[in-house]
C-alpha positions in Angstrom: 119.7 95.6 83.5 116.4 95.1 84.8 114.4 95.5 87.8 112.0 92.6 88.4 108.7 93.0 89.9 108.2 90.2 92.6 104.6 91.9 94.2 103.5 95.1 92.5 101.1 96.3 95.1 97.6 97.3 94.4 98.3 99.6 91.2 102.3 100.0 89.7 102.9 102.0 86.9 105.5 102.7 84.4 104.9 106.6 84.2 106.9 109.7 82.8 106.3 113.7 83.0 103.0 112.8 80.7 102.1 112.7 76.9 101.8 115.9 76.1 100.2 117.4 72.6 98.0 114.9 71.5 95.0 116.1 73.6 93.1 117.1 70.0 93.3 113.6 69.6 91.1 112.6 73.1 94.4 111.6 74.6 94.9 112.5 78.0 98.4 113.9 79.3 98.9 110.9 82.2 102.1 110.5 83.5 102.7 110.8 86.7 100.2 112.4 89.2 103.0 114.3 91.0 105.3 115.5 88.9 107.5 117.1 91.3 107.8 114.1 92.8 109.3 112.0 89.9 111.4 115.1 88.9 112.7 115.0 92.3 113.7 111.7 92.3 114.9 111.6 89.0 117.5 114.7 90.2 118.5 112.6 92.9 120.0 109.4 90.5 121.1 111.4 88.2 118.8 110.9 85.5 116.7 113.9 83.6 113.5 115.1 85.1 111.5 113.6 82.3 113.2 109.6 82.6 110.1 107.2 83.5 110.0 105.9 86.7 107.6 104.0 88.7 104.3 105.2 90.4 103.4 102.6 93.2 99.8 103.6 95.1 99.2 102.3 98.5 102.3 100.5 98.9 102.7 96.5 99.0 105.1 96.3 96.5 108.1 94.1 96.6 111.4 95.2 93.9 114.5 93.4 93.2 117.4 95.1 91.5 119.4 92.4 89.2 122.1 95.0 88.2 124.5 97.4 90.6 122.2 100.9 90.5 121.0 103.9 92.6 117.6 104.7 93.6 115.7 107.1 95.2 111.9 107.1 96.4 110.2 110.2 97.3 106.4 110.7 98.4 104.9 108.6 100.7 107.3 106.3 102.1 105.0 103.4 103.4 108.0 101.8 105.3 110.3 101.5 103.0 113.3 99.1 103.3 116.2 97.7 100.9 117.3 94.4 102.5 115.6 95.5 105.6 117.4 98.9 106.2 115.1 101.6 106.2 114.8 104.1 103.1 113.7 107.5 103.6 112.0 109.7 101.0 114.2 111.9 99.0 117.3 110.3 99.5 119.6 108.9 96.9 121.1 105.6 97.4 123.0 102.8 95.8 121.9 99.5 95.5 123.8 96.5 94.5 122.6 93.6 92.1 120.5 91.1 94.2 119.2 93.5 96.6 115.3 94.2 97.3 112.7 96.7 98.1 109.8 96.4 100.3 106.9 98.7 100.7 104.7 98.2 103.3 101.1 98.1 102.7 98.8 101.1 103.4 97.1 101.5 106.7 95.2 103.6 109.0 98.5 104.4 111.1 100.6 104.8 108.4 98.8 107.1 105.6 97.6 110.9 107.0 97.2 114.0 105.5 99.4 116.9 106.5 101.9 117.3 108.7 104.8 117.2 105.7 103.5 113.0 105.2 100.7 111.8 102.9 99.6 108.0 102.3 98.6 106.9 98.6 101.5 107.3 95.9 104.9 107.0 95.7 107.6 107.6 92.9 110.4 105.3 92.6 113.4 106.4 89.9 116.4 104.0 89.3 119.5 105.2 87.4 119.0 105.3 83.9 115.3 105.7 84.3 113.1 102.5 83.0 113.5 102.2 79.4 110.4 100.8 77.8 109.2 102.0 74.3 108.2 105.3 73.9 104.9 105.8 72.2 104.0 109.0 71.2 106.7 110.7 72.9 106.4 109.1 76.3 106.8 106.6 78.0 103.6 106.5 80.6 100.9 104.0 80.8 97.9 104.9 79.9 95.8 102.3 81.8 92.4 103.5 80.0 93.6 103.5 76.5 95.9 100.4 77.0 99.0 101.1 75.7 102.7 103.1 76.7 104.3 102.1 79.7 104.6 98.2 80.0 102.7 96.2 77.6 100.4 99.2 78.4 99.1 97.6 81.8 99.5 98.0 85.8 102.6 96.0 86.3 102.2 92.0 87.3 104.5 89.8 89.6 107.2 88.7 87.4 107.7 91.7 85.3 111.1 92.4 84.1 111.4 96.3 83.4 114.9 97.3 81.1 116.9 99.9 82.7 118.5 102.8 80.2 122.2 104.0 80.3 122.8 106.1 83.3 125.1 109.2 83.4 126.5 108.3 86.8 130.1 107.4 87.1 130.6 104.0 88.8 132.1 106.3 91.9 128.7 108.3 91.8 126.7 105.1 91.5 128.8 103.7 94.4 128.7 106.7 96.8 127.0 107.0 100.2 123.7 107.7 100.7 122.6 111.5 101.1 119.5 113.1 101.1 117.4 116.8 100.2 115.1 118.9 101.9 111.3 117.8 100.2 108.6 119.8 99.6 107.0 121.8 102.1 103.4 121.1 103.1 103.3 123.8 105.0 102.0 126.5 105.2 99.1 125.0 103.3 98.8 121.9 105.6 96.7 123.4 108.2 96.9 122.4 112.0 93.7 120.4 112.1 95.6 118.3 109.3 93.3 119.2 106.6 95.3 119.7 103.2 94.6 122.7 101.7 94.3 123.2 98.0 94.4 126.6 96.4 91.8 127.1 93.6 90.9 129.4 90.9 87.3 129.9 90.1 86.2 128.4 87.2 84.5 129.0 83.7 81.2 128.2 85.5 81.4 129.6 88.8 79.2 132.3 88.6 76.4 129.7 87.4 76.1 128.3 90.8 74.0 129.7 93.9 75.7 132.1 96.5 75.4 129.7 99.1 77.1 127.0 96.9 79.8 129.2 96.3 80.4 130.2 99.9 80.1 126.1 100.7 82.8 125.5 98.3 85.3 127.0 100.5 84.0 126.8 103.6 83.2 122.7 103.7 85.8 120.4 104.7 85.5 118.1 101.9 86.4 114.0 101.9 88.2 112.2 99.3 86.1 109.2 98.6 87.7 105.6 98.0 85.6 105.6 94.7 88.6 108.0 93.5 91.4 106.9 90.9 94.0 108.4 88.6 91.1 109.8 86.6 89.9 111.8 89.4 89.5 112.4 92.9 85.6 112.2 93.9 84.7 114.3 97.0 82.1 114.4 99.7 81.4 116.9 102.4 80.8 116.2 106.3 77.6 117.9 106.2 76.1 116.3 103.2 76.7 119.4 100.9 75.3 119.5 97.2 76.7 122.2 95.2 74.2 123.8 92.9 73.8 125.9 89.6 71.1 128.8 89.8 69.6 126.6 86.7 69.9 123.4 85.5 70.4 123.8 82.1 72.5 121.4 79.7 75.7 122.3 78.7 78.0 122.0 75.7 81.4 119.9 76.1 84.3 121.8 77.2 88.0 121.5 77.4 89.4 120.3 80.9 92.6 119.7 82.3 94.3 118.0 85.3 92.9 119.9 88.7 89.5 121.3 87.2 86.8 120.6 89.7 83.6 119.3 87.8 80.4 119.1 89.7 77.9 116.5 88.0 74.2 116.4 88.9 74.7 114.5 92.4 76.1 118.2 93.5 79.6 116.4 94.6 82.8 117.5 93.3 85.1 115.6 91.4 88.9 117.0 90.8 89.9 115.7 87.3 93.5 114.1 87.4 96.3 112.7 84.6 94.1 110.3 83.2 91.1 112.3 83.0 89.3 112.6 79.7 90.4 115.8 77.4 86.7 117.3 77.6 83.6 117.3 79.6 80.2 118.0 79.9 79.7 119.3 83.6 79.9 122.8 85.1 83.5 123.6 86.1 83.1 125.4 89.6 87.1 126.0 89.9 90.8 124.3 89.3 93.2 123.6 91.5 96.2 125.4 90.5 99.3 123.4 89.0 101.4 124.0 92.5 99.3 122.1 94.3 98.5 119.3 92.2 101.1 117.0 93.9 99.7 117.3 97.5 96.3 115.9 95.4 98.4 113.6 94.1 99.6 112.2 97.7 96.5 113.0 99.6 95.1 109.5 100.8 91.6 107.7 100.5 89.1 109.6 103.2 91.8 112.4 103.7 90.2 115.6 104.2 90.5 118.7 101.9 90.1 122.7 101.9 89.4 124.2 98.8 91.1 128.1 99.3 90.0 130.9 96.4 93.1 132.1 95.1 93.8 134.7 92.0 95.8 134.4 89.2 98.7 136.2 90.4 98.7 134.2 93.8 98.8 131.0 91.2 101.5 132.6 89.6 103.6 133.2 92.5 103.2 129.8 93.8 104.1 128.1 90.6 107.2 130.5 91.0 107.9 129.1 94.5 107.8 125.4 93.6 110.0 126.4 90.8 112.5 127.9 93.0 112.1 124.9 95.0 113.4 122.6 92.1 116.2 124.9 91.3 117.4 125.2 94.5 117.8 121.1 94.7 119.6 121.7 91.2 122.1 124.0 92.4 122.9 122.0 95.2 123.1 118.8 93.8 125.3 120.1 90.9 127.6 121.9 93.4 128.1 118.7 95.7 129.3 117.9 91.9 126.0 115.5 91.1 124.6 115.3 87.5 122.1 117.5 86.7 120.7 116.3 83.0 118.3 119.0 81.7 
């Protein structure tokens, strides 16, 4: 039971929910940059939420299924088709051996921020999961260190990925396509197409000038093309540079995905899943966990607005996201769909 990569696209890799518990060794958690999307896709094909899937970046992918199975694609659809028929995000679809999934390459007309649609990454789940060998408890690809996933690297043309045993019965696998409501961009996606990310003040927030702290919230920030799985590099339309009151050296400190570091350039970087585990740049803020999925899908050159939030607001946002996940799981279970842990 295999999946053939006929064309991987710019950056496709095997990812699960991450390699946790090894930060003291300098090993980043990695995993899918949008864990919500991968978890939802896995639920739709009867997998455990932590099963490995594919993270597809900027579309341009062609995948052929060499066995009967079931798939779900969550994130941007990039005009996805299965043997020429549209495949909508957040739908669970039966697949016959020999069928081909195609994702069009990203372009200015197909990727934009807000309005419930972004345009940088999609996550594909296949019934049974991608059954590569786990490394340190995870099947995720660590692209920096070169281990995990499929041979520790991004996927290439001709790669064949093994599929695990599915929890679906034959009747469930062949069940007609169905979908669920995807996660809401509103009310945080502004009407002007700017994605709002809620941010907690960071440990060094007070070290920045009053003007810089005000600009952090007031500016419209652009995600530059220098962004990757390690971090989203931002630039402001007005050329704003965030400055500390005193430019003193700092000891390296722990950082996590969502940490907003400010290097000497004054242009902030929001750390992502493949970022280092420690850093020496001041941490002006931290994007809350409930909003990291939006950043993972936000397109290059897309616009962000950083919105201050307190700890209570961050916890409520996370609770709201977990209620959404629970509602999806409850609905699937009520429809007789397997819901592994």
